[in-house]
C-alpha positions in Angstrom: 4.6 -27.6 -1.8 1.4 -26.3 -0.1 -1.9 -27.8 -0.7 -4.7 -25.1 -1.0 -8.4 -25.8 -0.7 -10.7 -24.6 -3.3 -11.8 -21.7 -1.0 -8.2 -20.7 -0.2 -7.3 -20.7 -4.0 -10.4 -18.5 -4.7 -9.4 -16.1 -2.0 -5.8 -15.9 -3.3 -7.2 -15.3 -6.9 -9.3 -12.5 -5.5 -6.2 -11.0 -3.8 -4.2 -11.4 -7.0 -6.9 -9.4 -8.9 -6.8 -6.7 -6.2 -3.0 -6.4 -6.3 -3.1 -6.2 -10.1 -5.6 -3.4 -9.8 -3.4 -1.6 -7.2 -0.3 -1.8 -9.4 -2.2 -0.4 -12.3 -3.9 2.4 -10.3 -0.6 3.5 -8.7 1.2 3.5 -12.1 -1.6 5.6 -13.7 -1.8 7.9 -10.7 2.0 8.5 -10.9 1.6 9.6 -14.5 -1.3 11.9 -13.7 -0.1 13.5 -10.5 1.2 17.1 -10.7 3.3 17.1 -7.6 6.7 15.5 -8.1 6.7 14.1 -4.5 3.3 12.5 -5.1 4.5 11.0 -8.4 7.5 9.5 -6.5 5.2 8.2 -3.7 2.9 6.5 -6.2 5.8 4.9 -8.1 7.2 3.6 -4.8 3.8 2.2 -3.8 3.4 0.6 -7.3 6.6 -1.2 -6.7 5.6 -2.5 -3.3 2.2 -3.6 -4.7 4.1 -5.5 -7.4 6.0 -7.3 -4.6 2.6 -8.2 -3.0 1.4 -9.5 -6.4 4.6 -11.6 -6.7 4.0 -13.1 -3.2 0.4 -14.0 -4.1 1.6 -15.6 -7.3 4.1 -17.6 -5.3 1.4 -18.8 -3.0 -0.8 -19.8 -5.9 2.1 -21.8 -7.4 2.5 -23.7 -4.1 5.4 -22.0 -2.4 5.7 -19.8 0.6 7.4 -16.5 -0.2 9.9 -14.9 2.2 8.7 -11.9 4.1 11.9 -11.2 6.0 15.5 -10.7 5.5 17.3 -8.0 3.5 14.1 -6.9 1.7 12.4 -6.1 5.0 15.5 -4.2 6.1 15.6 -2.2 2.9 11.8 -1.6 3.2 12.2 -0.4 6.7 15.0 2.0 5.7 12.8 3.4 2.8 9.9 3.7 5.2 12.0 5.7 7.7 13.3 8.0 4.9 9.8 8.5 3.5 8.4 9.2 7.0 11.2 11.8 7.6 10.1 13.6 4.4 6.4 13.4 5.5 7.3 14.8 8.9 9.1 17.6 7.3 6.1 18.4 5.1 3.8 18.2 8.2 6.0 20.6 10.1 6.0 23.0 7.2 2.2 22.8 6.9 1.6 23.2 10.6 4.0 26.1 10.9 2.4 27.9 7.9 -1.4 27.3 7.8 -1.5 29.4 4.6 -0.2 26.4 2.7 -3.6 25.0 1.9 -3.6 25.3 -1.8 -3.2 22.0 -3.6 -4.1 20.5 -7.0 -7.7 19.2 -6.8 -6.8 16.4 -9.2 -4.0 15.3 -6.9 -6.5 15.2 -4.1 -8.9 13.0 -6.1 -6.1 10.6 -6.9 -5.1 10.4 -3.2 -8.6 10.0 -2.0 -9.2 7.2 -4.6 -6.0 5.4 -3.6 -6.7 5.8 0.1 -10.1 4.2 -0.4 -8.5 1.4 -2.4 -6.0 0.8 0.4 -8.8 0.7 3.0 -10.7 -1.9 0.9 -7.7 -4.0 0.1 -6.6 -4.1 3.7 -10.0 -5.3 4.7 -9.9 -8.1 2.1 -6.6 -9.4 3.6 -8.2 -9.2 7.0 -10.9 -11.6 5.9 -8.6 -13.9 4.0 -6.2 -14.3 7.0 -9.0 -16.0 9.0 -9.8 -18.4 6.2 -6.4 -20.1 5.8 -5.4 -23.3 7.7 -1.7 -22.9 7.1 0.0 -20.6 9.6 2.8 -19.7 7.2 0.3 -18.5 4.6 -1.6 -16.5 7.3 1.8 -14.9 8.2 2.4 -13.9 4.6 -1.1 -12.4 4.3 -0.7 -10.6 7.6 2.6 -9.2 6.4 1.0 -7.9 3.2 -1.9 -6.5 5.1 0.4 -4.6 7.4 2.2 -3.1 4.4 -1.2 -2.1 2.8 -2.0 -0.3 6.0 1.4 1.5 5.8 0.5 2.5 2.2 -2.7 4.0 3.4 -0.8 5.9 6.1 1.6 7.3 3.7 -1.2 8.6 1.5 -3.0 10.0 4.5 0.1 11.7 5.7 0.7 13.3 2.3 -2.9 14.5 2.2 -2.8 15.9 5.7 0.5 17.6 5.2 -0.9 19.3 2.0 -4.2 20.4 3.5 -6.2 17.8 1.6 -7.4 15.9 4.7 -9.0 17.7 7.6 -8.9 15.6 10.8 -10.6 18.2 13.1 
């Protein structure tokens, strides 16, 4: 059983609220998205945010959640498959610059969720430095890394569909 300070408990409560918000935003975005691939991406990310929420709840209850093992292997496999799909989309976009039409509402959903991921990642960055227990810091670091991966997936989707200009 871990013993959390008042400050640590408050930081975890804040992260819990952010994760609840992320789950809800991704679920709503999945319902609103017009592109089937985007719907699928948002549903996938909603599930991963739910896992983050479960981890935060475990920390609040006094136990250290597992961040490794089979779940990480499955996640890695899913990430590889998703990245292959994004790479295929990127190649299609780059080989045919005419593919720049996209649904404006989908772009707004993506922009909002990318901004959310940037913010949530930064809150984890701050929280990591506020915890005494190395195991908790590792869990929070693991979640932050996944939040960054979520942002990258959204960025990659936006870029491959002409929604994000990096030039």
